[in-house]
N, C-alpha and C positions, 0 to 999 in steps of 0.2 A: 504493500500499500504506499503510495507516494503523496508526500504534500507540496503545495506550490505556495510561493510568495510572489505576489505581484507588488511592483513599485508604481503606483499611481499617483504620486506627488512626493514632492521634496528629494527628487532624483536628479542630481546635477542642478539644482536649485535650492533656496533656502526657505521657500514658503510652499504652502499647499501640502503639508504632511498627509501621507495616505498610504497605509500598506496593508494588503489584502492577503491573509493567510487562511488558505482553503485545505482543511483537513480531510476533506471528502465527505464528512459528516456535518462540518460547521464551517460556516464563512465568516471569519473574523476580521473586523476592519480596524486596525490600530492607528489612531487619530483620524481626523475628517476635517483637515484644514482648508483654509481661503488660499487662494494664491494672491499675492500682494504685488510681485513683481510686474511692471506694465506688459512686459513682452509675453507675459504668460497668464493674464487675467481672463483671456477669452476662455480659458478652460473652466473657469468658474460656472460659465453659462453652458457648458456641454452636459448632455445626460451622462450619469455615472457609467462608466465601463461594463459594470455588470448590474442586472436589475437589482434595485436596492431592496426589494421585497425578498429576496434571496440570502441576504445579509443576515446572519443571526444574531450577532453581537458586535458592537462598537465599543473599544476601550480607549479612553483619552488618558494620554501623558500628563498633560496640564491643559490650562484654561487660555492660552494665548490664541487668537482669531487664526493664526496661520496652523493651528492644531485642531481647533474645535469649530472654527466659523463657518465650515460649510456644512455642519451638521442639520440646521433646519433645513437646508434644500434637500439633503438626502432623505429626511423624513418626508418633506413635500413630496418626493418622488417616490416614496411606497416604502421606506425603511419601516419595520414595525417591532423590531427587537428590542433589547435592553441596552442601555448606555451604561457601562461600568467606569467609574472614576472614584476618587477619594472624596470625601464629603465636603473638604475645601475646595477642591476643583469643580464639583457640581455648583456649589454657591457662586464661586467665581465665574464659571462659565455662563450661568444664567445672567449675571451682570453685564459681561461682555457681549453675550449674543444680543440681548434686549438693546445694548448700545449700538450695535452693528446694525440691528434692523431699523431703529429710527433713523440713523444716518443715511441708510439706503433709500427709506421712504423720502427722506427730505431731498436727498441728492437726485432721486430720479425725476421728483416734481421740478426741482430747480434747472436740471439740464434739459428737459422737456421744453420749458419756458424760455431758457436762453437759446436753443437751437432754433426754436421757431421764430425768435427775434432776428436770428442769423441767417435764416434761410437754409439751413443744413440739418443733416442728421449724423448721429452718434454711432459708434460701433456696436454698442449694446442697446439691449430694448430698455424703453423709458417706463420699466417697472421695476421694482425692487427685486433682487434675487429671492429674497423671502422677506416675510412682514413679521410684525411683532405677535401676531396669531400663530404663525408658523414656529416662532421661538417657544411659544407657551406649549404648543404641541410636544416638540421634541423634548422640552424639559421634563414634562410628564413621563418620558421614557428613562430617565435617570434613574439608577440603582446604585447608590452610593455604596462602596465596599467598606466594611468596617475593618479597621486595621489594615494590615499588609497581606493577609490572607494565611494560608491557601485558601482558594475559593474554586468549589468545583463547578464548571459551567457546563458540564454534561457531555456526553459522547467522547469521554476519556481525555477532556481538556481540562487542566488545571491553571489557575491564575495566582500569580503572586505579585506584589508591588514591592519595589525598593526605593528608599529616598535618592532623590535626582539633585535636591539642592538648588534648583534653578528659579523656581518662584513658589510661593505658598501652595502646597498641596501637590507638586509636581513630583511625578514618580518614573521609573523606570519600569517596564512590563516584563515579566518572565512568564512565558507559556509554556508548561510541559504537556505533550500530546502523547497518549498512548501509542498511537500508531500501530496497532494490531500486534502489540507485543515487541515492536522495535522502538521504542519511545525516542522522541526527539525533544529538545530544550531550546527554545528560540527566545533570545533577550533583544527587546527594543530600548535602546538607552533613552529615547526621549530626549529634551533638551538637557544637558547636563550643566550643573552648576559649578561653583569653584570653591575650592577650600578655603577656611579662615575668612570668609566674606561676613558683613553683617547680616544681622536679621536670621538667617535660615541656618539649619544645621548642615553638615557637610554631607556630601554625596556618598551613599554606600558603594563599594567597589563592584565591578562587574562579577558576577558568580560564574561558576561553570557552565558551558553551554554547548551546543552543537553548532549554533548560528548566532551571530551577532549582528544587528543592525545598529550602527552608530552614527551620531551626527558629527559634522566636521565644519560648523559655521566658521570657527577661528582656528581650523586646522593646519593654517601655515604661518601662525605667528603667535608670539608671547605677549601676554598682557602686562600691563603696568601693576605694581604693587599697591596694596591698600594706602600706605604712606605716600607714594606718588600721586595716587588719585586725589587725596586730601590736599596736598600742596599745590596740585594743578588747579583743582577748584577754587582755592584761596586765591591763587594768582589771577584767574579769570575774573572772578568778583572784583578784586582791587583795580585791575586794569579798566574793567567797564566803567567803575565808580570814577576813576581819574579822568575819563573822557567824557563823562557826564551822560552817558547813555542808559539802555536797559539791557538787562541780562536776559535772553528769551531761550528756554529750554525745552524743546519739544520731548514729550516725556511719555513713555509708555505707563499706561494706568495702573497696570498690574507689576508690582515688584521694584520697577525702575523710579517711579514716583516714590515710593517709601524709602529707596535706598539714598535718593538724591536729599530727602528731608532728614535722614538719619546724619548725613555728612554734615548737612548744613547746621543742623542742632550741635553737633559736635564741634564745628568750627566756632560757632557763636558762644557756646559754653568755654572755650578756651580762648575768647577774645581774638581769634586769629583773623575775622573778617569783621567789617563794620555792620552794624545792626540794620540792615535794610529792610524796607517793607517788601514781604515776599507772597505771591499769590499762588495757590494751588487752583488753577483754572480748570478744574475737570471733574465734573459730578461723579464720573465713573471711578477716578482715583479716590476720591473722598469716600465713596462708598468701600472700595477695596481697603482702604487704611483702617475703616472701621472692623473689618473683618479679621484683622490682626489680633485684636482682643479676644475674637471668639475662638481662634485657634491657635492659642498661645502655646499650646503644647508642641507645636510644629517649629517653634522658635529656637534660636540657639541659646545658650546658657548666658551670654552677655545681655542679650535683649530681654530674656525673662528676668534677669536681676534688675534691670534698669524699670522695668515694668512693675515689679515688686516694690521697688522703692519709691514708685509714684513719679517717676521720671519718664514720661514718654518720648521715644525717640523721634516721634513724629510732630512734636508741638514745640515751638519757641516764639518769645515776643515778636511781634510783627508779621506773624503767619496768618494770612486771611484766606479762608475756604470758600471759593465762589461757586455757588451752585446754578444761580439763575442766569439767563441771557442778559438782562440788565445789569447785573453784577458784572458780568464779563466784559460787557462794553463799556462799563464806567472805568475799568483800568487804563483805557486809552487817556483819560484825562488826569491821570496820577503826574504830579510834577517831582522830578528828581530822580534818581537812579532806583529802579526796583527789580526784582527777580521775579520773572513770570514763567511758570511751569504750566504747560498746557498739552494735550493730547490733540493728534496721535503722536507716537513716538517716530514714525517715518514719514510725518507730514501728508499723509495720504487722505485725510479728513478731520473733522472735529474743530474745535475751537483754535487749534494751532495756526490754522491757515488765515484767520482773521487777523491774527497777531503778526504773521509773517508781512502780510501786506502793510501793516503799519511800521515795521521795522526793517525790513530788508533793504530799504533805500537810506537808511540812516548810518552814517559813517560813525558815529558815536556809540551805537548798539552792538551787541555781540550775540550771534545764535552759537548755542553751544549743545553739541550732539553727544548724547551719553548712551546711545544704543546703536545696535546694527541698522545699517541703511540698506534695504535691499535695492537690487539694480532696478532701475526704471522708476524708482518712486522720487517724489518731489523732494524728499530729504537727501538722497544720493546726489541729485543734481547740485543741490547747495553746497553739501559737505565736499564734494569733487571739485568745487569751483566754478561751476557755471555762472556766468556774469549776467544773464538774464534767465528767468523762468517765468512760467506761466501759471497763474493762480486764477480759478473761477473764468477761465478762457482770456485772461488780461494778463499782457507782459509787465513784469517788474525787474527793474535793475537790482543786482545783489551788490549793495556798497557796504553792507555792516560786515563787521570782523566775523570770521567763521572758526569755531574751535571744536575739536573732539577730544573726549577722553574716552577711550576705548576700555580702559581697565574697569569701568563701571559695568561692562556687560556681564549678564547674567550667565553667559556661555563659557565653558571651559574653554582654554586656549590648547594648543598643540601638547605640551608638556602635560596638562592636566587631564587631557583625552588619553593620553597613553598610560598614565598613572591609573585612571579609571580601568582600563582594559588589563593592567597588570594584576587585577585581583583575580582572574582566572588562572587556576592552577595548573591546568592542561590546555593544549591548543584546541581553539574551537575548529570545525570542520572548514569553517568559510565566516569572513566578515564582510560584510555589505557597508561601505561609506556612503552615507547619504546626509542630506539637509547641509549642504554647502554647494557655493558656487564651484564650477568646474575647476578652477585653479586650487582652491582650498581643498577640495574633496581629492583630487589627485596628489597634492603634496602630502596630504595626511595618510593616504593610502601608502605612499612611498615610505613615510615615517614609520608605519605599522611594519612594512616589510623589513626595513632596516633594524627595528627594536626587537622583533619577535620572529620574522621569518614565517609567519602565519599566512594562510592563503586570503587574499583579498582581493575585492573588485569593487568599481565605482558603477552601479546600475544606472541605465538612463530611463527616462520615463517610459512606462510601458512595459518594461523587462519583466519577466517570469523566470523564477529561480525553482528548481525541483529540489526539494529538501529530503 
């Protein structure tokens, strides 16, 4: 009896994670993400390659949209099985999916009106990919997994979770399949976090497995240390203050916003930076921040101690949480230097685009990127030095200072990914390197070969492997 593994997303790309494991008795989809790279977004509108009604289970590694954001569309197309995830991921996914649906509904109406004025048509339908009602329907299919397992899925398939250290509730997935008496263990790393980072526990190392699917977002580079991150952030803040501009930080609502707040709070307590007015202009990020208290057991020892002593790492004088649209618009009237954190982290939607319109042309302001910018996104264009970008159909000159602190990333770097793989006490039959741009995935594949000599490949979109 043979099993197959199909790579239906995040194969030589960084978004759209979707891996279909067919055991013969069950069809299990590990992650169901949105594509966010401009060159691949058309895939979001394509019918799923297999009938969604034939998928028995969806397992989510975590709640970022590139891992869960296509789930309502899958349900809309006929998926009726259970969605397995940690309780924290289930709560976070509901927040992020509802936000995604609302943005899609607004964006569809806006583009239809704009293109009608301009006398042209866009590449995608003037309807949302899914609606708030679709999100509610798919969230009803969530069945949170208590603890880390094991959980019997039926038909000889056992599920276990392991700590991934990436965002709140994030896990690696371990599937053990009986396979007619010739068992196979398949591990999906999900997005792996870093060791000794604030807020979350460190990742668990890779267990013994026959097959491993591992991410490679930063598989070709080494990150800055925590001390470097803090020093760089302090320098960016003081430089922006000296110029008299504002510091605009495109921020991922889940984890990155909370980590930036953590470092800002630490710098302020140490009087390393001026006490500037700071705005967290993201209702979604505010909701996520509140969930950290609910899931305190998932936090690292340092953060638990801070909370126990009554010192929230997410609060400090001068911080304003802006929930409403009028509050967000009022930020434009603030005089003097301010720190403005707003979503989305890749500048693909949300309030950050409105702030970019106000600040891109200001030579005294700074745009600080603290997370990965996928190919084809507005954030990538700005980060790589484009002198002019389009926002809401209009051209804007980029005159603001542009800075990047990649050490903020919630993704492990090359050496940390190798450290994770080193947890296996025996060689896997094969390792599949995914969730990375071609150069990063290829470089990391070579690094695995050099470090371990294990069989490894970089699958392409649509490839099928027999296990």
